[in-house]
N, C-alpha and C positions, 0 to 999 in steps of 0.2 A: 438693272438696278431695283434693288429691294425697296419695295413701298412699305413705309412704317405702319405698325397696326393702326386701327382705327379710322384708317384714309383710303380711299378709293378715287385714283386720279383720273380715271375715266367720267366717273358721275361728277366730281369736281369740275371738270372741263366743262361738261355740259352745262352745268349750273352757271357757271361764269358766262359763258356764251349766251344763255338764258337772260343773265342780268346785263347784256349788251356789252360785254368784254371779251373780245375774240384773242385766245392766247396766240402769242406769236410762234411758238411750237408744243413740242411736249411738254408736259409738266413734269416738273421734279420735286420731291420732298425730302426732307428730314425733321426728324423729331427734334426739337429742341430741348437741351438739358436744362434741367433746373424745374421746381416745381413740382408737388405730388397731388396736384388736384386735376384740374382741366389739363388734356393733353393740348399741346401746342406745336404747331408745325410751321416751319418755312417752305414755301413753295414758290417755285419760279418756274418762267416759261422759256427763260434765256434771255429775255430781255426786260420785262418786269417782275417784282417779289411782292410776294402779300404772307401774310401770317394769318393761319385757320387754327381755330379755336374749337374745342367740342369736350364734351365731359368724357370722365374715364371710362374705360370697359367694362368694370365691374365695381361692386361695393358702394354705389352713388349713396349719399345721405340727403335728407331732407332739407331745403332749402340753400344746400350749395349747388356748385355746377350750373348755373343759372345764366344761359346764354342771352336770352330775352333781356335780362337784367343788366348784362353787360353792355348790350348793344345799344340800349336805351339811354344808359347814363353817358357813354362815351360819343353818342351822337349830340345829346343835348349839351355837352360842355366844350363841343367844337367852336370856336370863338369865343369863351368865357376868359381865356388868360390861363387856363389849367391846361397843360399841355398832353394832348391825347392823339395817338394814331387815327387817320382818317378811315371811318368806316366805309366799307365797300358793299357788305352783304350780310344779311342775316338770313338764314335757311331753318323754318321751322319744320320742314317737310323730313320726317325721320327715315324714309324711304331712300334718302340719298346716301347718308353715311351712316345710317343707323341711329342718329341722334343729332338734335338741332346742334347747328354751327354757327361760327360767326368768321367773316373774313375782313380782315384791317390791312391798309397800305403798309408796306413794310418801312420801319422808322431806321436810318441808319445810325448808328451809335454805339455806345458802349455798356454792356449790361456788365454789373459788377457783383457776381456770384458768390466767388470764395475769395479764399486768402491770396490764391495765385492771381486772379484778376486784381484784387487790392493791391497788390505789390507792384503793379505797371502804374500806379499812381503815387506821387511824390507826397510827404506828410501834408503840405498846405493845399494840395488838389484833392486831398482826401478830407480837409478841413472844409474846403469851398462845396464840394460834393453834399456833404452834411448839412451844410448851411443852405444850399440849395433846395435840399428835399424839405427840410422845415419851411422855407419860404414857399412852396409849392403847396404844402400841407394848409399853411395858414390861408394861401389863395383859394384853395378847394373850399376851406370852410368859410371863406367870404363870399360864395357865389350866391347871387339872388336867386332862390330858387324859383319862385314863380316866373320869373322872367325867362329863365330857360326851359321852362314847360315841364319842370319836376315837382311840381306842386303835390302829386299823387303818387309819388315814387316811395313813399312809405308811410307808416304811421307813427309818428312824432309823439304822439300822446302815449304816455306808459310804456315808451321805448326800453328804458332800462329794466323794468320789470320784467317785459317780455325776453330781453337780452338774459337774464338770469335764467328764466324758464326754457327758452329756447338751447341754451348750450347744455343744461340737464338733461332735455330730451336728447339731443344729439348724443350725448354720453350714452344713455339706456340706448340708443341703436348701435352706437359701434364698440361697445365695454367688451372688452376680453375677458375681465376677472373683475374682483369685487376691490375697490379701493375706499375703505372707510373716511379716510379724510377728505376725499373728493365730496362726499355726502356731507362732512361737516362745513367745507367749503361753501358749499352750494348754500346749505341752510343759513349760514351766516350773511352770504350777500343778500339773500331774499328776506332776511330780517333788518336790512341796512340799506335798501335802495333809496338813494337821495330824490328829490326832486330835480328835473331836468327844467334849465332855464329858456334853453333855447335848443333848435333843431337846424343841422345843416346837412349837406351832403356828406357822408362819410364813406371812406374809401374801404374800410373792413380789413385791409391786409397789407399796411401800408410799411414799407421798408426798401432797403437799397436796391436789392435784386427785382423788384416789381417797377422798375425805373428804368428809361434809356437815358444814360448822358451823353451830352455831347462829346465828340472824339478829340476835338481840339481844347474845348473848355469843359472841365468836370463840374464848375459852377453853374452850367446850364443844364437844366431836365428837357431832353427832346420830347419823351412822352412816359405816361405815368400808366402801367398796363396791370392786367389782372383784376377788373371790376366787378368779379362775380359775386361779392359780398357787400357790395355798396348799397346805400340806403338812406334816409333821411332818419338822423338820429343825434344823439350828442356827440358833439367833436370830441370830447374827452376821451371816447374810446378811442378813436382812432390813435391819437396822441399817447395813451397808456398803451396800447398795443405795440407801437413803435418802438416805445421804450422796452418793454418787456421782451421783445424780440431781440434786443442785445443779450439775453440771458445766454449762458454756455449751453443750455440744453437744445439751442437750436441747432448746433452742429450734429447732434443726434437726431433729430427728427428729419432734418435735410439730408442727412449723410453724407456730409462734406464740412469741411473747415469753413463755416459761413463768413462771408466778408463781414456783415452785419454784427457778428460777435468778436471783431477784431478789438483791440484795447487801442488800436490806432485810431480809432471814431470816438467822437463827444462820448461821454457817461450817460446814462439814462436821465440822471439828473439834469445834466446840462442841455439835453436834448428838451427836456420839458421845459426848462427856464427859457429856452431860446423861442420856443414855441410860446410860451406865455408872453413875452416881450414883442415878439411880431405880432400876434393878435390881439392883446390887449385884454386877454382872458384869464381871469382867475382860476387858479388849478383848484377850487375847492372840493371836498371830498376825494382828493387824489387817492386815499388809501382805498377807498371801494373801486375806483376805477382800475389801479394797478391790480387789485385782486380778482377782479372780473376778468382782466386781460391774462391774467395767468390760468385762470379756469378755463379759458376759451382755448389757449394753446395748449394745455393739456389735452382738451377733447381733440383738437385738431391731431396732434400725436398719436392719441388712441384711434383716430379715424385713418390715419395714414396706414397703421398696423392693420387693420381691419379690412382696408380695401386689399393690401397685400395677401392677407390670409384669402381674400376671395378671388384672388388671381390677378389682380391689377397691380402687382408689383413692378415698379419701373426702374429696378434696381438699386444699386447702393444699400441692400439691407434695411429695405422699408420696414420689414416686421419688425427692426431695432426700434423703431419712433417711439413704442410705446413705453420705453425705458426711461424716458424723459419725465414720465405721468407723475410718480411720486415727488420729485423733486419741484416739479413746478408747482404742484397743490400744495408743497410745505412753503412755497415762497409765497402764494398767494394767502396763507393763512398767516404767515409772518407779516406781511403788507397790513392786516386787518388788527394786528397784534393779537398773540396766541391767549385763549382763556379758557 
């Protein structure tokens, strides 16, 4: 059996034993399709299944791929009402797999990544799934941060100012060419940062394919996954990015006809309104949040192309992801109103 790159099953077996977990047999693994950031593997001993996550093999960028962050937030959220996979182990010893990694319990369910996956759901099931995703995001933003031990998980003060600066720094790290309009978008965002009234746990990468749905009830989310960008900050950054992910450019970024861009799902405006009703929050300064989300997605797209050129292409033409950048930047400027 071919072992997926980035994984050493012998070392992983030893690690599980050291954690008090005796595999029932030889470990087998496969790279789970989807995602162009941390590598995710399904691992089995023939009796039990786990999910192992580690950073990509090349082209890492600052503040992303943080396995310790994923571990801490999912451990804290167990029992909070936000569905997460049961944490099994965090290994920060890079001699084991060459990078820090996490192991969580396998959650059986359905991951809806592309249009073919979505075709397996009837229209009412699609609507139920979308409503459930919004409900879970409302629940996440309602978590009592100190009560779950995450009071020091981030720095809420100045969060939006730092976000604008962070994604500009990320751009400088991964840029493959000059995009003058991105400079304009960043400058206008920096000049229009609103004050944040509150801080919650934010996921940072929220959409349908970062959730596992119940096999029998699409209106039940079994687990939210991919927490590497989570922190404490303004909840509207999560809502805006969820809406901006509905942009057709996501198809190019992911290299697939993404489920989340399908016209069968609620529109971005409908998603935002559903969140506002469920959370009781006012979507004040919404143009700023939409523009920031467009900037973030543009930088993510460029980062995927950057990692592909550095040798971490996960297939599906990852180098083409950068083609989405100009369109996203233009949409971000459009959200602010051109001038």
